[in-house]
N, C-alpha and C positions, 0 to 999 in steps of 0.2 A: 528526138528530141520532143518536147512538149509543146504543145500549143499555147498561146497566150487565152485561150480558156482554161486552159490548166491552172495558170499564177494565181494564188490566193489574193484574194484585193481585199482588206481590212474594210470590216465593216462599220461605216461613219456613224453607225447612232452606238457604237463602243467607246468612241472619244466622248462620245457628248453625255456618257453616263458617267456620273459623279462619283461612282463606288470603283469604278473601272480602273485598275493598275496597270501600267503599260508594260512594265520590265517582265511580271507574271507573265501577262498575255503572250509577249512575244517567246520567251520560255515556252510556253505551253505549245504555243505553234509549232515553234522549233518540233519540240518532242512528238506532236501528232505529225508532222511530216516527217521523221524517220517511222513513227509506227505505221505510217501506210505506206513507206515507200517499198519497191519490192527487190531492190538491190540498195548497196550504198551508193551514199552523197555525198559530191564533194562541197566546197563552202557556195561556191557558185551556182549550185543546183539548190539547196537551201533557202538563199538570197531569191531566186528566181522566185520557187515555189511560195514563199511567204509573205515577200517583200518586205522583209524586215534589213535595215542599213548595214551594207556590207561590215561595217567596223562594229557593230552592234551584236550581229549574229558570229560575226569573231570569236569576241568575246565571250558570249554565250555559249557556243560550242566548245571554245576552250574549256572554260569551267564544268561542263559537264563532262569533256572527257576525265580529268582531271579525278575526280571521284568514281568513274566508270562506269556514268550514266550512258556514254557515249564510247565506243571504241574507233580509235583510228590508225588508219593503216596508209602511212603516206597522205595524200592531199582526198581520202574518202573516209568517210562517218558511218559509222552505223550502229543502233541500238542496240545496247546491252540487254540484252534479255535475259542475263542472269542478276543482273543489279538488282539491288533493295529500291523500295518505292522512293519518290521523292520526298524530301519531306522540308514544309516551308514553316517559317515561323512569324507571326501574328501579337504586336503588340499593340493592345487596343487603347485609344484614349480614356474610356469607360465605358461599361456597362448600364449605367443608367442613361447616359445620352442616349436619342431616338437614332441621330446621326449615325452615332459611331456603332452602333446594333445592328444597321441595316448594312454597313460595310462588313462589319464580322461575318452577317448571315451572307449578303452574297461573295467575299472570298471563301466560306465552305461549299458554299453549291457549285463553284468553279472549280474549287481545287477539289471536291469529291466527283464530280464530273470526270477531271482530268485522271484520275488516279491517284492523287497527290494526297500525302498525311498534311495537317494544317495543326499545327500548335499555338496556343493561342494564350497571352497573358492580358490581363487589366492591369491598366496605368491606373488607373482611380483617381485622376485626374492629378497627379502629384509628381514632382519633381523627383522625389528620392524614390518612389518606387518602379519612375519607368527606366531609371538609373539601375535600380536592384534585376528588374527585369532584364535589361539589356546586357547586365552578366549572367544572366541565366539563358538567355538566349546563346550567346556569345559561345557556351561551354555546352550546349545541348548538340553539334553537330548537325545542324541542318543546312540545307543547301542554297536557302532563301530567308531572310529575315527583313518584315516591314515593319515600322517602327511609326505609330501614330500617337503624336501628342502635342502640345503647343508653347512648351519652354523654350525661348530661342537661346537660355544661357545653356540647356541640357545638350541640344542639339551636339555641338562639339563635343562635347563629353561622352555622349555615345556612339561618336563618331571615332574616338579615340579609344574604347572598348571594343569595338570590331576591328577597327585597326590592329592593336594587338593581339587580337584572337586570329584572325590573318596570319599575321607574321610567324606566330606557334604553329599554325599549320602549314606553312611554308616551310618552315624550319623542319617538320617531320614528315615533308613529303606530301602533303593533303591540304592543297589550297582549296580554299572557298570560292565565291563571289567577292568582285571589287567591296572593299567596303563600304566606298562612299555609295553605292547602291542600295547599302541597307540603311544607313544612318541617314541617307540625304532625300531618299529619292522624294519620303513628304515633307522634307523641309528646306524649303527654296533660299530660307536665312542662310546658310549654310552651303550652299551649291557651288557658288563662285570658288569658295576657298577649296572646294574638292577638286573641283577642275584645274588650278595650278597646279596641284600635286599628280593626276590622271588622266588630265586630257578630258 
Protein backbone atom coordinates (compact mmCIF):
# COMPACT_ATOMS: atom_id res chain seq x y z
CA UNK A 1 0.00 0.00 0.00
CA UNK A 2 1.27 3.47 -0.84
CA UNK A 3 1.91 6.08 1.80
CA UNK A 4 -0.15 9.24 2.03
CA UNK A 5 2.82 11.09 0.57
CA UNK A 6 2.32 9.09 -2.63
CA UNK A 7 -1.17 10.48 -3.14
CA UNK A 8 -1.35 13.14 -5.80
CA UNK A 9 -2.67 16.38 -4.33
CA UNK A 10 -4.30 18.84 -6.72
CA UNK A 11 -2.25 21.96 -7.39
CA UNK A 12 -4.37 24.87 -6.03
CA UNK A 13 -2.84 27.19 -8.60
CA UNK A 14 -4.44 25.17 -11.40
CA UNK A 15 -7.94 25.91 -10.18
CA UNK A 16 -7.15 29.63 -10.04
CA UNK A 17 -5.93 29.54 -13.63
CA UNK A 18 -8.69 30.93 -15.85
CA UNK A 19 -7.50 28.76 -18.74
CA UNK A 20 -7.56 25.50 -16.77
CA UNK A 21 -10.13 22.94 -18.03
CA UNK A 22 -11.07 20.52 -15.24
CA UNK A 23 -12.29 17.54 -17.28
CA UNK A 24 -9.14 17.55 -19.43
CA UNK A 25 -6.91 17.90 -16.38
CA UNK A 26 -8.60 14.97 -14.66
CA UNK A 27 -8.41 12.77 -17.75
CA UNK A 28 -4.72 13.55 -18.15
CA UNK A 29 -4.10 12.94 -14.44
CA UNK A 30 -5.67 9.49 -14.74
CA UNK A 31 -3.70 8.65 -17.88
CA UNK A 32 -0.48 9.80 -16.20
CA UNK A 33 -1.37 7.64 -13.21
CA UNK A 34 -1.65 4.52 -15.36
CA UNK A 35 1.40 5.42 -17.45
CA UNK A 36 3.58 5.50 -14.34
CA UNK A 37 2.03 2.44 -12.67
CA UNK A 38 4.13 -0.71 -12.57
CA UNK A 39 1.04 -2.92 -12.33
CA UNK A 40 -2.71 -2.75 -13.12
CA UNK A 41 -4.76 -0.44 -10.92
CA UNK A 42 -8.27 -0.70 -9.55
CA UNK A 43 -10.72 2.19 -9.53
CA UNK A 44 -9.97 2.65 -5.84
CA UNK A 45 -6.23 2.82 -6.59
CA UNK A 46 -6.80 5.49 -9.23
CA UNK A 47 -9.01 7.53 -6.89
CA UNK A 48 -6.43 7.33 -4.12
CA UNK A 49 -3.55 8.34 -6.39
CA UNK A 50 -5.30 11.22 -8.13
CA UNK A 51 -7.83 12.51 -5.58
CA UNK A 52 -10.42 12.56 -8.35
CA UNK A 53 -13.96 11.94 -7.00
CA UNK A 54 -14.97 8.29 -7.20
CA UNK A 55 -17.94 8.76 -9.56
CA UNK A 56 -15.99 11.08 -11.87
CA UNK A 57 -13.03 8.71 -11.97
CA UNK A 58 -15.30 5.76 -12.80
CA UNK A 59 -16.92 7.64 -15.68
CA UNK A 60 -13.57 8.68 -17.12
CA UNK A 61 -12.17 5.14 -16.81
CA UNK A 62 -15.31 3.68 -18.39
CA UNK A 63 -15.01 6.16 -21.25
CA UNK A 64 -11.34 5.30 -21.79
CA UNK A 65 -12.05 1.56 -21.79
CA UNK A 66 -14.65 1.72 -24.57
CA UNK A 67 -12.25 3.02 -27.27
CA UNK A 68 -9.46 0.80 -25.87
CA UNK A 69 -7.28 3.49 -24.30
CA UNK A 70 -7.40 1.33 -21.17
CA UNK A 71 -7.74 -2.43 -20.88
CA UNK A 72 -9.98 -3.79 -18.14
CA UNK A 73 -9.81 -7.21 -16.54
CA UNK A 74 -12.28 -7.69 -13.71
CA UNK A 75 -11.75 -4.74 -11.35
CA UNK A 76 -8.30 -3.90 -12.70
CA UNK A 77 -7.35 -1.40 -15.40
CA UNK A 78 -4.15 -1.14 -17.41
CA UNK A 79 -3.00 1.38 -20.02
CA UNK A 80 -3.28 -0.05 -23.53
CA UNK A 81 0.18 0.56 -24.95
CA UNK A 82 -0.97 -0.46 -28.44
CA UNK A 83 -3.78 2.10 -28.61
CA UNK A 84 -3.57 5.22 -30.73
CA UNK A 85 -3.01 8.61 -29.15
CA UNK A 86 -5.94 10.43 -27.60
CA UNK A 87 -7.58 13.08 -29.78
CA UNK A 88 -9.19 16.14 -28.22
CA UNK A 89 -11.18 18.77 -30.11
CA UNK A 90 -11.51 22.45 -29.25
CA UNK A 91 -13.91 24.88 -30.91
CA UNK A 92 -12.55 28.28 -29.91
CA UNK A 93 -14.58 31.47 -29.61
CA UNK A 94 -12.39 33.46 -32.00
CA UNK A 95 -8.78 33.77 -33.06
CA UNK A 96 -9.22 37.56 -32.88
CA UNK A 97 -9.84 37.73 -29.10
CA UNK A 98 -6.78 37.68 -26.86
CA UNK A 99 -8.43 35.64 -24.09
CA UNK A 100 -9.52 32.95 -26.57
CA UNK A 101 -6.05 32.89 -28.13
CA UNK A 102 -4.43 32.43 -24.72
CA UNK A 103 -6.83 29.62 -23.84
CA UNK A 104 -6.02 27.86 -27.10
CA UNK A 105 -2.29 28.25 -26.51
CA UNK A 106 -2.69 26.82 -23.02
CA UNK A 107 -4.63 23.82 -24.34
CA UNK A 108 -2.06 23.23 -27.06
CA UNK A 109 0.75 23.25 -24.51
CA UNK A 110 -1.08 20.96 -22.08
CA UNK A 111 -2.12 18.40 -24.69
CA UNK A 112 1.31 18.40 -26.34
CA UNK A 113 2.97 17.77 -22.98
CA UNK A 114 0.59 14.86 -22.35
CA UNK A 115 1.03 13.33 -25.80
CA UNK A 116 -2.55 14.12 -26.82
CA UNK A 117 -3.51 15.28 -30.32
CA UNK A 118 -5.55 18.50 -30.39
CA UNK A 119 -7.85 19.48 -33.25
CA UNK A 120 -8.92 23.13 -33.26
CA UNK A 121 -11.85 24.93 -34.88
CA UNK A 122 -12.57 28.68 -34.94
CA UNK A 123 -16.18 29.64 -34.10
CA UNK A 124 -15.49 33.15 -35.38
CA UNK A 125 -17.90 34.61 -32.77
CA UNK A 126 -20.94 33.50 -34.78
CA UNK A 127 -23.69 31.06 -33.85
CA UNK A 128 -23.90 29.55 -37.33
CA UNK A 129 -20.19 28.74 -37.44
CA UNK A 130 -20.31 27.28 -33.90
CA UNK A 131 -23.08 24.90 -34.95
CA UNK A 132 -21.25 23.92 -38.13
CA UNK A 133 -18.05 23.29 -36.19
CA UNK A 134 -19.92 21.20 -33.62
CA UNK A 135 -21.22 18.97 -36.42
CA UNK A 136 -17.68 18.52 -37.72
CA UNK A 137 -16.37 17.78 -34.24
CA UNK A 138 -19.12 15.20 -33.68
CA UNK A 139 -18.00 13.26 -36.78
CA UNK A 140 -14.25 13.55 -36.16
CA UNK A 141 -14.04 10.56 -33.79
CA UNK A 142 -12.40 12.58 -31.02
CA UNK A 143 -12.25 11.41 -27.42
CA UNK A 144 -13.11 14.75 -25.85
CA UNK A 145 -14.69 17.90 -27.30
CA UNK A 146 -14.54 21.38 -25.74
CA UNK A 147 -16.86 24.13 -26.88
CA UNK A 148 -16.16 27.85 -26.31
CA UNK A 149 -18.94 30.15 -27.51
CA UNK A 150 -21.16 32.79 -25.94
CA UNK A 151 -24.59 32.21 -27.48
CA UNK A 152 -26.95 30.72 -24.88
CA UNK A 153 -29.50 29.73 -27.52
CA UNK A 154 -26.82 27.73 -29.36
CA UNK A 155 -25.69 25.63 -26.37
CA UNK A 156 -28.76 23.30 -26.44
CA UNK A 157 -28.35 22.87 -30.20
CA UNK A 158 -24.71 21.86 -29.76
CA UNK A 159 -25.68 19.54 -26.93
CA UNK A 160 -28.18 17.77 -29.22
CA UNK A 161 -25.54 17.42 -31.92
CA UNK A 162 -23.19 15.64 -29.53
CA UNK A 163 -26.03 13.61 -28.05
CA UNK A 164 -26.99 12.26 -31.48
CA UNK A 165 -23.33 11.49 -32.19
CA UNK A 166 -23.12 9.66 -28.86
CA UNK A 167 -26.17 7.60 -29.73
CA UNK A 168 -24.66 6.67 -33.10
CA UNK A 169 -21.43 5.56 -31.44
CA UNK A 170 -23.39 3.58 -28.87
CA UNK A 171 -25.37 1.88 -31.62
CA UNK A 172 -22.12 0.74 -33.24
CA UNK A 173 -20.53 -0.22 -29.94
CA UNK A 174 -18.05 2.65 -29.89
CA UNK A 175 -19.32 5.13 -27.37
CA UNK A 176 -17.47 8.28 -26.46
CA UNK A 177 -17.80 10.48 -23.40
CA UNK A 178 -21.00 11.83 -21.87
CA UNK A 179 -22.24 14.46 -24.36
CA UNK A 180 -22.95 16.77 -21.45
CA UNK A 181 -19.19 16.97 -20.93
CA UNK A 182 -18.85 18.31 -24.46
CA UNK A 183 -21.61 20.87 -24.79
CA UNK A 184 -21.98 22.01 -21.21
CA UNK A 185 -18.47 22.16 -19.79
CA UNK A 186 -18.22 25.82 -20.69
CA UNK A 187 -21.92 26.64 -20.73
CA UNK A 188 -23.39 26.99 -17.23
CA UNK A 189 -26.69 28.10 -18.75
CA UNK A 190 -27.55 24.59 -19.90
CA UNK A 191 -25.81 22.63 -17.14
CA UNK A 192 -28.93 22.20 -15.03
CA UNK A 193 -30.94 20.71 -17.88
CA UNK A 194 -28.10 18.27 -18.55
CA UNK A 195 -27.93 17.22 -14.92
CA UNK A 196 -31.57 16.21 -15.02
CA UNK A 197 -30.66 13.69 -17.73
CA UNK A 198 -27.18 12.59 -16.71
CA UNK A 199 -26.89 13.34 -13.00
